[in-house]
C-alpha positions in Angstrom: -41.2 -75.6 208.4 -38.9 -78.3 209.8 -38.1 -79.6 206.3 -37.3 -76.1 205.0 -35.2 -75.4 208.1 -33.3 -78.7 207.7 -32.5 -77.9 204.0 -31.3 -74.4 204.9 -29.2 -75.7 207.7 -27.7 -78.4 205.5 -26.6 -75.7 203.1 -24.9 -73.9 206.0 -27.3 -71.0 206.1 -29.1 -71.7 209.4 -29.1 -73.5 212.7 -32.0 -75.6 213.7 -33.4 -75.7 217.2 -36.0 -78.4 217.7 -39.3 -77.3 219.2 -38.8 -79.2 222.4 -35.4 -77.5 223.0 -36.5 -74.1 221.9 -36.4 -71.7 224.9 -34.8 -68.4 225.8 -31.6 -70.0 227.2 -31.0 -72.1 224.0 -31.7 -69.2 221.7 -29.3 -66.9 223.7 -26.7 -69.6 223.4 -27.1 -69.9 219.7 -27.0 -66.1 219.2 -23.9 -65.8 221.3 -22.2 -68.6 219.3 -23.0 -66.7 216.1 -21.8 -63.3 217.5 -18.5 -64.9 218.7 -17.8 -66.1 215.1 -18.3 -63.2 212.7 -16.6 -65.1 209.8 -18.9 -68.0 210.3 -21.9 -65.7 210.5 -20.8 -64.2 207.2 -20.5 -67.6 205.6 -23.9 -68.6 206.9 -25.5 -65.3 205.6 -23.9 -66.0 202.2 -25.2 -69.7 202.2 -28.7 -68.5 203.2 -28.7 -65.9 200.4 -27.7 -68.6 197.9 -30.7 -70.7 199.0 -33.1 -67.9 198.3 -35.5 -67.7 195.4 -36.2 -64.0 194.8 -38.6 -64.7 192.0 -40.4 -67.6 193.8 -43.8 -65.9 193.5 -43.5 -65.1 189.8 -42.1 -68.6 189.1 -45.0 -70.2 190.9 -47.6 -68.0 189.1 -46.0 -68.9 185.8 -46.2 -72.6 186.6 -49.8 -72.4 187.6 -50.7 -70.4 184.5 -49.0 -73.0 182.3 -51.4 -75.7 183.5 -54.5 -74.2 181.9 -53.2 -71.9 179.3 -55.3 -69.0 180.7 -54.2 -65.8 182.3 -54.5 -66.1 186.1 -56.8 -63.1 186.4 -59.3 -64.9 184.1 -59.7 -67.8 186.4 -59.5 -66.3 189.9 -62.8 -66.5 191.7 -63.8 -63.4 193.6 -66.8 -63.6 195.9 -68.1 -67.1 195.0 -69.2 -67.6 191.4 -68.8 -64.0 190.2 -65.6 -64.7 188.3 -65.8 -64.8 184.5 -63.2 -65.8 182.0 -61.5 -69.0 180.8 -63.7 -71.2 183.0 -66.8 -69.8 181.3 -65.5 -70.1 177.7 -64.5 -66.4 177.2 -61.3 -65.7 175.3 -58.1 -65.2 177.5 -57.9 -61.6 178.7 -61.7 -61.1 178.4 -62.6 -62.1 182.0 -64.3 -59.6 184.3 -65.8 -59.6 187.7 -69.5 -58.7 187.9 -70.7 -56.4 190.6 -73.8 -57.6 192.4 -76.6 -55.3 193.3 -77.7 -57.6 196.1 
C-alpha cells in the first residue's frame, strides 16, 4: 500500500500520511488544506484519474491467459480437484465442473 500511495503522491494525485502520524488531527489538517485550495484539489483529482487503470482486471486476466494458452475458465479449480479442462488435456473451451454426489 505504501508503494502505491507513494507513486500516486509522486504524480500529484494524493497525499501520504505515514502510519505513525495518522490520527484524527492530522487527517483533519490534510482535509482542511485540500478544502482551502479548490484548484489544487482539482489538479490532484485529475492527476489521480490519470494514474488509474480502468481495464486493470481485464488486462491482468489477458496476461494470465497468455501464459498457458487456455481459457481462464478451463483452468480455474472449483472445490479442490473438480475442475476439468486444459490441465486435463481437454480442448480449450471444453472444460466443465463436475457436481459431486457426496
